[in-house]
C-alpha positions in Angstrom: 102.2 87.8 76.9 99.9 90.3 78.6 99.3 90.4 82.4 95.6 89.5 81.8 96.4 86.5 79.6 99.1 85.3 82.1 96.7 85.6 84.9 94.0 83.8 83.0 96.3 80.9 82.3 97.3 80.9 86.0 93.6 80.6 87.1 92.9 78.0 84.4 95.8 75.8 85.7 94.1 76.0 89.2 90.8 74.8 87.7 92.5 71.9 86.0 94.3 71.0 89.2 91.0 70.9 91.1 89.1 69.1 88.4 87.3 66.0 89.7 87.8 66.9 93.3 84.7 67.7 95.4 85.7 70.8 97.3 82.3 71.0 99.1 83.0 67.9 101.2 83.7 68.5 104.9 85.8 65.7 106.2 84.3 66.2 109.6 80.7 66.5 108.4 78.1 63.8 107.7 79.6 60.8 105.9 78.7 60.5 102.2 78.3 57.4 100.0 81.6 55.5 99.9 83.8 56.0 96.9 84.2 53.0 94.6 86.7 50.4 95.8 90.1 51.7 94.9 93.1 49.8 93.6 96.0 49.3 95.9 99.3 50.6 94.5 102.7 49.5 95.7 105.4 52.2 96.0 107.6 52.6 93.0 110.7 54.7 92.2 109.7 58.3 91.2 110.6 59.5 87.7 112.8 62.5 87.1 109.9 64.8 86.1 106.3 65.0 87.1 104.0 64.8 84.0 100.8 62.9 83.4 102.8 60.1 81.9 104.6 59.6 85.3 101.4 58.3 86.9 100.4 54.7 86.7 97.2 53.5 85.1 95.7 53.0 88.5 96.7 56.5 89.7 95.0 58.1 86.7 91.8 56.2 87.3 91.0 58.1 90.5 91.2 57.2 94.2 93.8 54.6 95.1 95.1 53.0 98.4 98.6 54.0 99.4 100.7 53.4 102.5 100.4 56.3 104.9 104.0 56.2 105.9 105.0 56.7 102.3 103.3 60.1 102.3 105.1 63.2 103.6 103.4 66.4 104.7 103.6 69.6 102.7 105.7 71.8 104.9 104.4 75.0 103.4 100.7 74.2 103.7 98.6 77.1 105.0 97.3 75.4 108.2 99.8 75.6 111.1 97.5 74.7 114.0 95.8 71.3 114.5 93.4 71.0 117.4 94.3 67.7 119.1 90.7 67.0 120.4 89.4 67.4 116.8 92.0 65.1 115.4 91.2 62.4 118.0 87.5 62.7 117.2 88.2 62.4 113.4 90.5 59.4 114.2 87.6 57.6 116.0 85.3 58.4 113.1 87.7 57.0 110.5 88.4 54.0 112.6 84.6 53.3 112.9 83.4 53.9 109.4 86.5 54.3 107.2 88.0 57.2 105.3 85.3 58.5 103.0 87.1 61.5 101.6 90.5 60.8 99.9 93.5 63.0 100.5 95.1 64.8 97.5 98.8 64.1 96.9 101.5 64.6 94.3 104.3 62.2 93.3 107.7 63.1 94.7 111.2 62.2 93.5 114.6 62.0 95.1 113.2 60.9 98.4 113.9 57.3 99.3 111.5 57.4 102.3 108.4 58.8 100.5 106.6 58.4 97.3 103.9 61.1 97.7 103.6 64.6 99.2 100.3 66.0 100.6 98.4 68.7 98.8 95.3 68.5 100.9 94.3 66.3 103.8 96.9 66.6 106.6 94.2 66.4 109.2 93.0 63.1 107.8 96.6 62.0 107.5 97.3 62.8 111.1 94.0 61.2 112.3 94.9 58.0 110.5 98.3 58.0 112.3 96.5 58.4 115.7 94.1 55.5 114.7 97.1 53.4 113.6 95.6 52.9 110.1 98.4 52.0 107.8 96.8 52.8 104.4 94.8 55.8 103.1 92.6 56.7 100.1 94.3 59.2 97.9 93.9 61.0 94.6 97.1 61.7 92.8 97.4 65.1 91.1 100.0 66.5 88.8 101.2 70.0 89.8 103.6 72.0 87.7 105.2 74.2 90.3 105.2 75.3 93.9 102.7 78.1 93.4 100.1 75.7 91.9 100.6 73.3 94.8 100.3 76.1 97.4 97.1 77.6 95.8 95.5 74.1 95.4 96.2 73.5 99.1 94.8 77.0 100.0 91.6 76.5 98.1 91.1 73.0 99.4 91.8 74.0 103.0 89.7 77.1 103.1 86.6 75.2 102.0 87.0 72.9 105.0 87.9 73.5 108.6 88.3 77.2 109.5 91.8 78.7 109.6 93.0 81.2 112.2 92.9 84.8 111.1 96.7 85.0 111.1 97.1 81.8 109.1 94.9 83.4 106.5 96.8 86.6 106.7 100.2 84.8 106.1 98.8 83.0 103.1 97.5 86.3 101.6 100.9 87.9 102.2 102.6 85.1 100.4 100.2 85.2 97.4 101.0 88.9 97.0 104.5 87.9 96.0 103.4 85.6 93.2 104.5 86.9 89.8 101.0 86.9 88.3 99.8 89.0 91.3 102.7 91.4 91.4 102.2 92.3 87.8 98.8 93.8 88.6 98.1 97.3 90.0 97.7 97.3 93.8 93.8 97.5 93.7 93.5 94.8 91.1 95.9 92.6 93.0 93.8 92.7 96.1 90.7 92.0 94.1 92.3 89.0 92.4 93.4 87.6 95.8 89.9 88.1 97.1 88.5 86.1 94.2 90.8 83.2 95.1 89.2 83.1 98.6 85.7 84.1 97.3 85.9 87.3 99.4 86.0 91.0 98.8 88.9 93.5 98.7 88.0 94.8 102.2 88.4 91.3 103.7 91.8 90.9 102.1 92.9 94.4 103.3 91.7 93.6 106.9 93.8 90.4 107.1 96.9 92.1 105.8 96.5 94.8 108.5 96.4 92.0 111.2 99.8 90.9 109.9 101.4 94.3 109.4 99.9 96.5 112.0 99.6 94.4 115.1 102.4 94.0 117.6 103.7 90.3 117.8 102.5 90.2 121.4 99.0 91.1 120.3 99.1 88.5 117.5 99.9 85.8 120.0 96.6 86.7 121.8 94.8 85.8 118.6 96.4 82.4 118.2 95.1 79.1 119.5 98.0 79.0 122.0 95.9 81.5 124.0 93.0 79.9 125.9 89.7 80.5 124.1 88.2 82.6 126.8 91.1 85.1 126.5 91.6 84.8 122.8 91.0 88.0 120.7 88.7 87.5 117.7 89.3 89.0 114.2 87.0 91.9 114.8 88.9 93.0 117.9 92.2 92.5 116.1 91.0 94.8 113.3 89.9 97.4 115.8 93.4 97.3 117.5 95.0 98.0 114.1 93.8 101.7 114.6 96.2 102.0 117.6 99.5 103.2 116.2 101.4 103.3 119.5 102.6 99.8 119.9 103.1 100.1 123.6 99.5 101.4 124.0 98.2 98.7 121.6 99.8 95.9 123.7 98.4 97.4 126.9 94.9 97.6 125.5 95.0 94.1 124.0 96.3 92.5 127.2 93.4 94.1 129.3 90.8 93.0 126.7 92.2 89.5 126.8 92.6 89.4 130.6 89.0 90.5 131.1 87.6 88.4 128.3 85.8 91.3 126.7 83.2 90.8 124.0 83.6 92.5 120.7 81.4 95.6 121.3 82.8 96.1 124.8 86.4 95.8 123.4 85.7 98.3 120.6 84.3 100.8 123.1 87.3 100.3 125.4 89.8 100.8 122.5 88.1 104.1 121.6 88.1 105.3 125.2 91.8 104.6 125.6 92.5 106.4 122.3 90.6 109.5 123.5 92.4 109.4 126.8 95.7 109.3 125.0 94.8 112.2 122.8 93.6 114.2 125.8 96.9 113.5 127.5 98.8 114.9 124.6 96.5 118.0 124.5 97.6 118.8 128.1 101.1 119.6 126.8 102.3 121.5 123.8 102.4 119.4 120.7 105.8 118.8 119.1 106.6 118.1 115.5 106.5 114.4 116.1 102.9 114.6 117.4 101.9 116.6 114.4 103.6 114.2 112.0 101.7 111.3 113.6 98.4 113.2 113.3 99.0 113.7 109.5 100.1 110.1 109.0 97.1 108.8 110.9 94.7 111.0 108.9 96.2 109.8 105.6 96.2 106.2 106.6 92.6 106.2 107.8 91.5 108.0 104.7 93.2 105.4 102.5 91.7 102.5 104.5 88.3 104.1 104.4 88.6 104.5 100.7 89.6 100.9 100.2 86.4 99.7 102.0 84.2 102.1 100.1 85.6 101.0 96.8 85.1 97.4 97.8 81.3 98.0 98.0 79.6 96.9 94.7 77.9 99.7 92.9 74.5 98.2 93.5 75.5 97.9 97.2 76.1 101.7 97.4 72.8 102.4 95.7 71.1 100.1 98.2 72.7 102.0 101.1 71.4 105.3 99.8 67.9 104.1 99.0 65.4 106.0 101.0 67.8 108.9 101.9 66.4 112.3 101.1 68.1 114.9 98.9 69.4 116.9 101.9 71.3 113.9 103.3 72.8 113.1 99.9 73.8 116.8 99.4 75.5 116.7 102.8 77.5 113.6 101.8 78.5 115.3 98.6 79.7 118.4 100.6 81.6 116.2 103.0 83.3 114.4 100.1 84.2 117.7 98.4 85.6 119.0 101.7 87.6 115.9 102.2 89.0 116.1 98.6 90.0 119.7 99.2 91.8 118.8 102.4 93.6 116.0 100.7 94.6 118.2 97.8 96.1 120.7 100.2 98.1 118.0 101.9 99.2 116.5 98.6 100.4 120.0 97.4 102.5 120.4 100.5 104.0 116.9 100.3 105.0 117.5 96.6 106.6 120.8 97.6 108.6 119.0 100.3 109.6 116.3 97.8 110.9 118.9 95.3 112.8 120.9 98.0 116.6 120.0 98.1 117.5 118.4 101.4 
């Protein structure tokens, strides 16, 4: 089986899993027409395997009513933070008008305390617990493996209440490890992940940088645990990824957070601190470590810039250049050629070092 056919089958399974579920519904948005009155189903002993035949006639018809305490949460669902005030607001809404949007669950086995596991709807599940509502509307789905369940949960969640940037980054990082994704070349893998979220390659790359290039102390400043006035947004987080020195990165981030800087102000401050750091190094003789860092930074920024440029659709590049005169385009061509020449020189030296016995 080829990589493309395997991936096609993988995405097709996702479509089947989501069939019949309205992913455009916002559980916190305006209430829609109530779903048809469901059939209440009593818990029954799970079967050894999960196949369509394991579901009861009532479960296969659509939404059913199940006991909330017979549902367990999906411990690996992408959302890790739940705003208490929003849950309480949702609880009041459900208590007043009822639960209009069913949760999505799967049948579980070998668990005497639960008959179902959540795929989507943990916020509604928690809100019903707050409102002390014992039963819930649910749609029962058949999932074939963990990856299908995780991706169904991802797609459902990311079409509803926003996730934090680092929640998103952790999910992307996990998806990178899926067999169907690992089988693809790096560029295509990022593109496929972007398709899952309905985003471009640059968006995927930015979120991975937040996870891999930010110090844990800086990441905390982006999380809901940090008060909103001091919390760093995703744009500031991306800008901080350009600061290689972790100690300097933490120092800059803490000041931005402490002073509650806006995005533009924060970006200017980051650039100023980087210039000051470079000027400080210029005041003393550069050693080999400084020069190694300069080369590493040049290569990394070149690669990152290339990723963003390649993520622009061809029509987008043409639109960007519309109205530019021939002199400007010629200048860009010369800059590109000069950049390629510099990269080729660096590449030749690196290859020589690689071939030299050490």
